N, C-alpha and C positions, 0 to 999 in steps of 0.2 A: 587286624586284631582278631584273635581267636574268640569265638562265641560258643565254646564247647563246655557243656556241663556233664560231669560224671555223676549220674543219679544212682544212689545206692539205697534200696528199700526192699525188705523181704516180702512185703505185701504187694502182690502182683497188681491188684486193682488200684491201689494208691499209686504205685509206680507208674502205671499207665496213665492215670489222670494227671499226675504231675508232669509227665513227659509231654502230654498233649498241650497242657497250658504253656509250657516253655516253647514248644515247637510253633505254636500260634504266635509267639512273640519273636519268631525268627531266631531262635536259639537252638543250636545243635545239641542233641541229647545222646549220651551213651549210657544205657541202662544196665544195672547189675543188681542181682538179688541178694548179694551177701558181700562181706569183706573179701572172702576168698575169690569170688568172681571179679571183684573190682581191683584186686591187688596188682595184677599185671599191668593195669592201665596207669597206675600211680608210679611214675618214674620221673627222673630228673628232666626228661624231655617233654613231659606233659605240660601243655601251655594253657589248659583250661582251669576250671574250678570244680569243687566237689560239693554236692548237696546230698546229705546222708541222714537217714533215720538214726535216732539216738539208740533205740532199743531194737536189737536184732539177735537172732539165735547165734550162738558161738561168739564171734568177735563183734563187740558193739561199737557205737559211734566214738567212744573214748579211744578205743584201740585204733580205729581207723584214723582219727585225728593225729594220734601220736605217730603212726606209721607214715602218714602223709608228710608230716613235718620233719621226719627223719630224711625223707627224699628231698624235700624243698621247704625250708622253714617259712617261706613267704607264700606258700600255696593256700589260697582261701578255702576254708572248709566251713560250710553252713550246715547247721544241725537242725533236724526236725524233731520236736519234742511233743510228748503227750501232755495231757492236762496236769499230771502229777510229777512231771519231770523238770519243772522250772528250776528248782535248786540245783539239779544235776546240770542243766544247761548253763546256769551261771558259773558253775565250776569249770565247765568246758570253755566258756569265754575266758576265764582266768588262765586256762591252759593254752589259749591261743586260737580258739575258734573265731572265725570272722564274724559270725552272727548266729542267732538261732530264731526259729519260727515255731509257733505253737500250732499243732494240728487240731482241726483242719484250718488251713490258712487261706485267706482270700487270694485269688489269682493275681490281683493288682499288687498286693503286698509282696507276694512271692517274686514277681517279675522285678519289682523295684529293688529288692535286696540282691537278686541275681545280677541285675545290670550294674549295680554299684560294685559288686565283687569282680565282675568282668573288667570294668574300667580300672579298678585297682590292680588287677592282674596284668592288664596291658601296660600300665605305667611301670610296674616293677620290671617286666620283661624288656621294655624299651630302655629303661635305665641300665639294665644289665648289658644290653647290646651296645649301648653307647660307651659304657665303662670298658667293655671288651675291646672296642675300637681304639679307645685311648691307650689301654694297656698294651695292645698289640701294635700300636703305631701304624694304623692303616688309614692314610689320608683319603684314599679313594672311597672307602666305606663310610668315612666320617663326613665327607664333603659332597659326594655325588649322590643325590637322593633318587629314590625310585626302586620299586621291587619287581619290575617287569624283566623279562628275559633280555630285552634290549638294554636296559640299565645295567644289568649284571654283566652283559658282554662289554659294555662301555667301561665299567670298572676294571674288568679283566684286561682289556686292551691298554688302558692307562697304566696299569701295573707293569705289564710286559714292556711297553714302550719306555717307561721310566728307567728300566734297568739297562737299556742301551745307552750309547753315548753320542748317537747321531743327531742331526737336526730333526725337528718335529714340526709337522703342519697340523694344526687343530682347525677343523672346519665344522660348520653347522649353520643353521638358519639364524637370522637376527634374533637376539635375545635369548639364545640357547645356553649361554654361559661359557663362551670360549675362553675368556680370561680366567675364569675359575678353574676350568679343566687344565689349562696351562699351569696354573699354580699347583694343582694336585700332582701333575707330572713332576714338577720341581721337587715338591715335598716328598714324593715317593722315590726319588732318585738318590744316587750316592752323593749328589751335590746339595742335598737338602740343608746342610748347615751353612752353605754359602749364600750370597745375596740372590734375591729374585727381583730383577729390575724390569719394570714395565714401561714401555714407550708406545705412544700412538704413532704409527708409521707415517701418517699424512704429514707432508712438509718437512720431514727429517732431512737434514743435510748430511753429507759424508762426515763432516766433523762431529755432528750430533751422534751418529752411529758409532764413531770411534770412541767418543766419550762414554756412551752407554756400554759398549763392550768392556771398556776399562773398569767402569763401575761394577759390572757384573762378574769381574774376575773371580774364578773359583765357584761360580754359581751358574745361573741361567738368565738370559736376556729374552724377554717376551716382546715381540713386535705385534701390536694389535692392528688388524686390518692391513696386513702386509701388501695387499693389492694396491694400496694408495702410496706406497713408497716411491718417491720420485725415481725416474729412470737412472740418473747419474748416481744416486745413492744405492740403487740396486747393484750397479757395477762395483762400487766401492765395498759394498757388503760382501760380494762374492770374493773379492781379493782379500778382504780382512779375514774371512772364514778360513782361507787357505793358510793364513799366517798365525792366527790366534787359536790356541788349542786348550786354553783353560776356561773357556766359556761355552756353554751349550745354548744354541739358538732355538727358541720355540716361536713359531709364527702362527698367527691366527687370521682366519679369513672367512667371512660369510659369503664371499663371492666364489664362483668357479674359476680357479686360477688357470686351469688347463685351457678354458675357452679364451681367457685373456692372453695366454701365450699364443694361441692361434691367431688372435687379432693383432698381435704385435704390441700389446699393452703391458706385458710382463715378461721379464727376461727368462728365457727357457732354461739357462744354466741354473739360475736360482730356484726355479720351480722344480726341476728334476733333483736338485739337491734336497729340497724340502720334502718332496712327496715320497721319499724312501720310507719315512716313518709318518704315517697319516692316522689321525684319530678323528673320526666323524661323530658328532653329537646328534642323535636323532631328535626330530622335532616332537613337540607334545602331541601333534596329530597322529604320529606313528605309535605313540604309547600312551593313550588316554588313561589306561589303567594306573599310571603313575601319578595322576593328578591328585588323588586323595592323599597319598603319602606326602607328596611335595607340598601341597597346600597346608597340611597340618604342621609340617616342619617349618614352613615360612611363617605361619601364624605364631608358633612358639618363639621363633627368632624375633619377630616384630614385637611381641609382647615383652620379651626380655629387654630389648633395646629401649622400649617405651616405659619400662618400669611398671607394667600393669599385668593383671592376671589374664592369661589367654582365654578368650571367650570360647564357648562350646561350638564345635563344628559338627553339625548334625548330618545324618545320612541324606536328608533332603537337600541340604546345601551342596554336598558332594555331587548329588545327581544333577543339580543345576550347573555346576562347574564343568562336569564331564560332558554335558550336552552342548557346551559352547565351543566355538572355534577359538584357538589361541595363536593368532599369527605372531604375537609378540613373545610366545614361548615362555620359558621359565621366568624371564624378567617381568613379563606382564602378570604372570601368576603371583610373583612375589609382591608386585605393587598392589594387586587385589587383596592379598593377605594383609598388607599394611593398612589399607583403607578399612578392611573388615575389623581389624584390631582397634583402630581409632574410631570406629563407629560411623564412618562417613561413606560406606559403600552402599550403592543402590542396586548393585547387580549381582551380589554374591548369592542371594537366595534365588531359587528357581521361580519360573513364571507362576504367579499365584493362581492363574486360570488352569494350570495343569495339575491333575491328581498324581498320586504317587506312581500309579501304573504307567501313566504317560511319561513321567520323568524317567522311570526305569527303562522304558522303551527307548527313550533318547540315548540313554547310556549304552544300552545294548547295541543300538545302531552304530554308535561311535566305536565300540569294540570290534564289531564285525567289519567295519570299513578299515580300521587300523590293521586288522589281521590280513585282509585282502591286499592292502597296500604293501605290507611287509612281504607277502607271498607273491607280489607282482601279478595278482589276479588269478593265481592257481588255487581254485576253491578247495581241492583236497588238502593241500598243504596248510591253508588257512584254517580249515576245520580241525586238522590235527593239532595245530598250535593252540587252538581254543579248547582242545580236548572234548570236542563235540562229535557225535556220530554224523556221518555225511548227510543222512536224510534230515536230521534235525537242523543241521547247518543250512541246507538248501531250503528247508521250510521257512527258516527265519529270513533268509535272503528274499524269498518270494513275498513274505509278509511286509517287508519294508521296501520292496521294489529296488533292491540293490543288485546290480549286475556285475559279476566278476570281470567280464571283459572290459569294463570301464577302468579297471585298475591295471590293465596290461599295457606295457610300453610299446 
């Protein structure tokens, strides 16, 4: 969520004091001394809010409010008024201002209103994003959560694979959402209007596979944990795939199939047919920066399913979540979100004995380790991925006792 405030005030001393108050509250400030100076910042792409003085030389707060709403009718504009400007401020509220504050205003009151406006802005932008996804029919964006580079690459890979017509192998650690990604591939493909049939591979007979292929005619058949498909059924499936052309097979596995082929536990012909199109889902430990986005989405989903209002997810909670290991991946995070919504979670909050600085240090360590893991221990590449100067990156590694060589294969 953006925490940017465009601060517009012609009085330099007031502008500086307001900026300092907001920056101490961890809010990003872009300062301008007039409407003319602020105008270029107010565009359709601006994702923050505006805090502006009402009375300024030239174009006043009314003009700024009108201009801002021409660019984006939902852009929150908070106006600062002098003692005699209250009637004017009321008219501004009627014209669509988000709120007004009388100068001088207490820092706590200012931050409270700003935080409320930022949350409102974030909600509007998220709703627009979701509406865009629905309108553009992009199942990958709608169903695969996460804002990291790894998540974006996963969505891109899913979109590309979906457009082909070959068999697909979806891999990932336990709980990473293999079945969900398989469904996204189906929904993103030209077969999306056909059936999506899911079967657990364990114990399936040749007749079961034949029936499933028939049921999936015109669509896709997903075999979950294909490594558990009995040997005779594997042979039957290979033969069926040579004969059936109106079904696309998507297989899922949390196990390394190539190793099973080497051990003689999985048929090589089936493996090489599947591995032509492979989609790998990264673990949460590889992309801890996605935990905040995913948890909030899961909380919203759980609240909707339970018919309750979603509880507030605080930065302190996110710090605690990011500091934890998630061997169960997305499934475990989803379960935690459900427990949190129902009020029965004992683990969603951070360690009460840790201050905010310690919690943020834990988060920072998680991000450093994830970057090194992705870069296979190459510190320069990891520093570049995190957009950190090399010296700063190495200083942080030394502070936490993290060694790049521990991440090299």
